[in-house]
C-alpha positions as CSV (number, residue, x, y, z in Angstrom):
1,M,117.1,88.9,96.5
2,V,113.6,89.3,98.2
3,T,110.2,89.2,96.9
4,N,107.8,91.2,95.9
5,G,105.7,91.3,98.8
6,E,109.3,91.5,100.9
7,F,109.4,94.6,99.6
8,V,106.3,96.2,99.6
9,S,106.1,95.2,103.2
10,R,109.6,97.3,104.0
11,V,108.3,100.4,102.2
12,V,104.9,100.1,103.5
13,N,107.0,100.4,107.2
14,G,109.2,103.1,106.1
15,L,105.7,104.9,104.9
16,K,104.3,104.2,107.9
17,A,107.3,106.1,109.4
18,L,106.1,109.4,107.7
19,S,102.2,109.0,108.3
20,K,100.2,106.4,110.1
21,D,97.0,107.6,108.0
22,M,99.2,106.4,104.9
23,H,97.0,103.7,102.4
24,V,98.9,102.7,99.5
25,S,98.0,99.5,97.1
26,A,100.8,96.7,96.8
27,R,100.3,96.6,93.3
28,Y,101.3,100.4,93.0
29,I,104.1,100.0,95.3
30,A,105.7,97.3,93.3
31,H,105.1,99.0,90.4
32,I,107.3,102.8,91.8
33,G,109.9,100.0,93.2
34,K,110.2,98.2,89.3
35,V,110.6,101.8,88.0
36,K,112.9,102.6,90.6
37,A,115.1,100.1,90.4
38,K,115.3,99.7,86.3
39,F,116.3,103.2,86.5
40,L,119.4,102.6,88.4
41,M,120.0,99.3,86.6
42,S,120.2,100.7,83.2
43,Q,122.5,103.6,84.5
44,K,124.9,100.3,85.8
45,L,124.4,98.4,82.8
46,D,126.3,101.2,80.5
47,E,128.5,100.6,83.7
48,M,129.6,97.0,82.5
49,T,129.2,95.9,86.0
50,L,125.9,94.1,85.8
51,F,127.0,91.4,84.5
52,K,128.7,90.0,87.4
53,E,125.6,90.2,89.6
54,D,124.8,86.3,88.6
55,A,121.2,86.7,91.0
56,I,120.0,88.8,88.3
57,I,121.2,87.0,85.2
58,T,117.8,84.5,84.4
59,S,118.5,81.6,81.4
60,V,115.2,81.7,78.8
61,N,115.4,78.3,77.8
62,C,113.6,76.9,74.7
63,F,112.9,80.6,73.5
64,R,110.9,79.6,69.7
65,L,111.0,81.4,66.6
66,K,109.4,81.1,63.5
67,R,110.1,81.6,59.5
68,I,109.0,84.9,58.0
69,K,109.4,85.7,54.6
70,S,112.2,88.1,54.5
71,K,109.6,91.1,52.5
72,D,107.4,90.7,54.8
73,C,109.9,91.3,58.6
74,G,109.8,95.3,57.6
75,I,113.6,95.8,58.4
76,V,114.3,96.4,54.8
77,E,118.2,95.2,55.3
78,F,117.3,91.6,55.8
79,N,115.8,91.7,52.2
80,L,118.9,90.2,51.5
81,C,118.6,87.1,53.6
82,D,117.9,83.8,52.6
83,N,115.9,83.1,55.6
84,I,114.6,84.9,58.5
85,M,113.4,83.8,61.8
86,K,111.1,85.8,64.2
87,S,110.6,84.9,67.7
88,C,107.1,84.1,68.1
89,E,106.7,86.4,71.6
90,K,108.6,89.1,72.6
91,I,111.8,89.0,74.7
92,P,111.0,89.3,78.5
93,E,111.4,93.2,79.7
94,G,114.8,93.9,80.0
95,L,116.9,96.8,80.0
96,F,118.7,99.0,77.3
97,G,121.4,101.4,78.0
98,K,123.7,102.8,75.7
99,N,126.4,100.2,75.2
100,G,122.7,97.8,74.4
101,S,120.5,95.6,75.7
102,S,121.3,93.4,79.0
103,I,121.2,90.0,76.8
104,V,124.1,88.2,77.9
105,S,124.5,85.3,75.4
106,V,122.0,83.8,72.6
107,L,123.1,80.1,71.9
108,S,121.2,76.8,69.8
109,V,119.4,74.7,72.1
110,D,122.6,72.4,71.9
111,G,125.2,75.2,72.2
112,S,126.7,74.7,69.0
113,K,126.4,77.7,67.6
114,E,126.0,81.7,69.6
115,Y,124.3,84.5,68.0
116,N,125.7,88.0,68.3
117,Y,123.9,91.3,68.0
118,I,123.9,93.4,65.1
119,T,122.6,96.3,63.1
120,P,120.6,96.1,59.9
121,R,123.0,98.4,58.4
122,K,126.0,96.4,60.2
123,Y,124.4,93.3,58.8
124,V,124.7,94.6,54.7
125,D,127.7,95.3,55.5
126,I,128.8,92.2,56.1
127,K,126.4,90.5,53.3
128,K,128.7,92.9,51.0
129,R,131.9,91.0,52.1
130,K,133.2,88.7,49.7
131,Y,134.9,87.0,52.3
132,R,133.0,86.2,54.9
133,S,131.8,83.6,57.8
134,K,129.6,81.3,56.4
135,T,128.8,80.2,60.2
136,A,128.3,83.2,61.9
137,G,125.5,83.9,63.6
138,Y,123.4,87.1,64.1
139,Y,120.8,87.9,65.7
140,Y,118.8,92.2,66.3
141,I,115.7,93.3,68.9
142,Q,113.2,95.7,66.9
143,D,109.6,96.0,69.4
144,G,110.0,93.8,71.7
145,Y,111.1,90.7,68.5
146,M,114.1,88.4,67.8
147,Y,115.4,88.3,64.5
148,L,117.9,85.7,63.2
149,P,118.9,86.5,59.9
150,D,120.1,83.9,57.7
151,S,119.1,80.9,59.9
152,K,116.5,77.7,60.2
153,N,117.1,77.7,63.6
154,E,113.3,77.3,65.9
155,L,114.4,77.1,69.5
156,V,117.3,79.4,71.2
157,D,118.4,79.6,75.0
158,L,119.2,83.3,75.7
159,T,120.5,84.1,79.2
160,M,119.8,87.8,80.4
161,I,118.6,90.3,82.5
162,V,115.4,90.4,82.9
163,L,112.6,92.4,84.9
164,D,110.2,90.0,85.8
165,K,111.5,86.2,85.8
166,D,107.9,84.9,86.0
167,E,107.5,86.3,81.9
168,A,110.4,84.4,81.7
169,E,108.8,81.1,82.3
170,L,105.7,82.0,80.5
171,V,107.7,82.5,76.7
172,S,110.1,79.4,77.7
173,D,108.6,76.8,75.2
174,C,110.5,73.6,76.9
175,S,108.8,70.4,77.3
176,G,105.8,71.2,74.7
177,N,104.1,74.4,77.0
178,G,105.3,77.1,75.6
179,T,103.1,80.6,76.3
180,N,100.2,78.8,77.3
181,K,102.3,77.4,80.6
182,P,99.5,78.3,83.2
183,N,101.8,80.5,86.3
184,C,99.5,80.2,89.3
185,K,102.3,82.1,91.6
186,S,101.1,85.9,93.7
187,K,103.2,88.7,92.0
188,L,103.9,89.0,95.1
189,E,105.6,86.0,95.5
190,S,107.9,87.0,92.9
191,E,111.5,88.2,93.0
192,F,112.1,91.6,93.4
193,V,115.2,92.0,90.4
194,C,117.7,94.4,91.8
195,P,120.7,93.8,92.7
196,D,121.7,93.5,96.6
197,R,123.8,96.1,97.2
198,F,121.1,98.4,95.7
199,L,118.1,96.9,97.6
200,D,118.3,100.1,100.2
201,L,118.5,102.9,97.6
202,V,115.9,101.8,95.6
203,L,113.9,101.3,98.9
204,R,114.5,104.9,100.2
205,D,113.8,106.3,96.3
206,T,110.7,104.5,96.0
207,I,109.9,105.4,99.8
208,A,110.4,109.5,99.1
209,E,108.3,109.3,95.6
210,I,105.2,107.5,97.6
211,G,105.7,109.7,100.3
212,N,106.2,112.8,98.3
213,F,103.1,112.2,96.2
214,Y,100.7,111.6,99.5
215,R,101.9,114.6,101.2
216,T,101.4,116.6,97.6
217,S,98.2,115.3,96.6
218,V,96.5,115.9,100.6
219,Q,97.6,119.5,100.6
220,D,96.0,119.9,97.2
221,E,93.0,118.8,98.1
222,N,93.3,119.8,101.9
223,P,95.7,122.9,102.1
224,N,94.7,123.5,105.8
225,L,95.0,120.1,107.1
226,D,98.3,118.9,108.3
227,V,98.9,115.2,106.4
228,N,98.3,113.0,109.7
229,Q,94.7,114.8,109.1
230,K,93.5,112.8,106.0
231,S,93.6,109.3,104.6
232,K,94.4,108.8,101.1
233,T,94.7,105.7,99.1
234,V,96.5,105.7,95.8
235,Q,95.3,103.3,93.2
């Protein structure tokens, strides 16, 4: 795995090969790279191949939830819940594809109970069954928040593919720090989340998009100038 800083440095070197006068902010480069990596990984998520990439899977320990009233959760189907828990914070940004999200597992902190993804409609079907498991656990994601119907569990451990590992640390409530835990690490020091086998492709696509945007911007402003005759900073 490379850091955001290393990724940006490699993109900058590639851009210099296109034009020595091209100046682009590191923040913009990192953003475009993240978008490219997210798009590629979302495709691979549908192919069910990403979950073998241990380097990009993150543990989000002690993810806190609070009890809310069923009628206040905004999910009509969950009005049948005896109890419902809602996460205090949104889950870290992950991936979503046709087959669902990049969450690998949701477990109680002692590992004794596993929660499986369920849709509200499927939940209603299960609740109507005369014979159903009384111990099965379920979760649902809406607007970035996690819901646990028929649960009183205030803490769970998540395993998932996140796009920002620093964000995963911030939403952890381990040691009582919660989301108030300061993060002094520079974004450039953080990991650039992308499987090594896709990194070269993401680099090429990032360089190509920024280079094309730069050239188009220059030509629009000064159609008679060569790309190397004008310097532009992309914010």
